[in-house]
C-alpha positions as CSV (number, residue, x, y, z in Angstrom):
1,F,137.0,108.9,112.8
2,L,135.3,107.5,109.6
3,Q,138.8,106.0,108.2
4,S,139.2,103.6,111.7
5,F,135.4,103.1,111.3
6,W,135.1,100.0,108.4
7,Q,138.2,99.0,109.9
8,R,136.5,98.6,113.3
9,Q,133.2,97.4,111.8
10,V,135.4,94.7,110.0
11,D,137.0,93.6,113.4
12,A,134.2,92.8,115.2
13,A,132.5,90.9,112.5
14,E,135.5,88.6,112.2
15,Q,135.6,88.3,116.6
16,E,131.6,88.4,116.9
17,T,130.0,84.9,117.4
18,P,126.5,86.2,116.4
19,D,123.3,84.8,117.9
20,Y,120.8,84.1,115.0
21,R,117.9,83.7,117.7
22,H,118.0,87.4,119.1
23,P,118.9,89.4,115.8
24,P,119.1,92.9,117.0
25,L,116.8,93.7,114.2
26,P,113.3,92.0,112.9
27,L,114.3,88.9,110.2
28,A,110.4,88.8,109.6
29,R,110.0,92.5,108.7
30,I,113.4,91.9,106.6
31,K,112.0,88.8,104.7
32,K,108.9,91.2,104.1
33,V,110.5,94.1,102.3
34,M,112.9,91.4,100.3
35,K,109.9,89.9,99.2
36,S,108.0,93.3,98.0
37,D,110.6,93.2,95.2
38,P,108.4,91.0,92.8
39,D,111.2,89.6,91.0
40,V,112.0,87.7,94.5
41,K,110.2,84.5,94.2
42,M,112.5,82.7,97.4
43,I,114.6,83.9,100.0
44,A,117.4,81.3,101.3
45,A,117.4,80.8,105.3
46,D,120.5,82.4,105.6
47,A,120.0,86.0,103.5
48,P,117.7,87.6,106.2
49,I,120.5,87.2,108.7
50,L,123.1,89.0,106.3
51,F,120.8,91.1,105.0
52,C,120.4,91.5,109.1
53,K,123.4,92.8,109.4
54,A,124.4,94.8,106.5
55,C,121.6,96.8,107.9
56,E,123.4,97.0,111.3
57,I,126.2,98.4,109.6
58,F,124.4,100.7,107.3
59,I,122.4,102.6,110.7
60,A,125.7,102.3,112.4
61,E,127.6,103.9,109.5
62,I,125.0,106.8,109.1
63,T,125.0,107.3,112.7
64,A,128.6,107.3,113.0
65,R,128.4,110.0,110.0
66,A,125.6,111.9,112.1
67,F,127.8,112.3,115.6
68,I,130.7,113.9,113.6
69,V,128.4,116.6,112.3
70,A,126.6,116.5,115.6
71,D,130.1,117.2,117.3
72,A,131.2,119.9,115.3
73,N,128.4,121.6,116.6
74,K,129.2,121.2,120.1
75,R,126.4,118.8,120.6
76,R,125.8,115.1,121.9
77,T,122.2,114.2,120.8
78,L,121.6,113.9,117.7
79,S,118.5,115.8,115.2
80,R,117.3,115.0,111.7
81,A,119.5,117.7,110.4
82,D,122.4,116.2,111.3
83,I,121.6,112.7,109.2
84,S,120.5,115.1,106.7
85,K,123.6,117.4,106.7
86,A,125.9,114.1,107.1
87,L,124.1,112.2,103.9
88,G,124.3,115.1,102.2
89,K,128.1,115.2,102.1
90,S,128.9,112.0,100.5
91,D,127.2,111.0,97.1
92,Q,127.3,107.4,98.2
93,F,123.8,108.3,100.0
94,D,122.1,110.0,97.0
95,F,120.1,107.2,97.0
96,L,117.7,108.3,99.9
97,I,117.4,111.9,98.4
98,D,113.6,111.1,98.1
99,I,114.0,109.4,101.1
100,V,116.0,112.2,104.0
101,P,114.9,115.6,103.6
102,R,117.7,118.5,102.8
């Protein structure tokens, strides 16, 4: 399931016709987070759109990993514990250790 996740994401991105007027996440909020870094002085107009897509894929991957955990427990509803277990199975999410309780 996870092996094909990234290929599906690439295929979807290549076939997608982005609608910049209605992004799935609020661009103003993304820009605000980007500006929270004191080293950031200016933000190009297309940068929040790119970060929006990156966040969308990041959320999709975490959701897919949590679904695998829930499915292994014969459930269809994701819980906080599923997300925590899914993130704990991969070292690449260690940066979330202070945010997501284990």
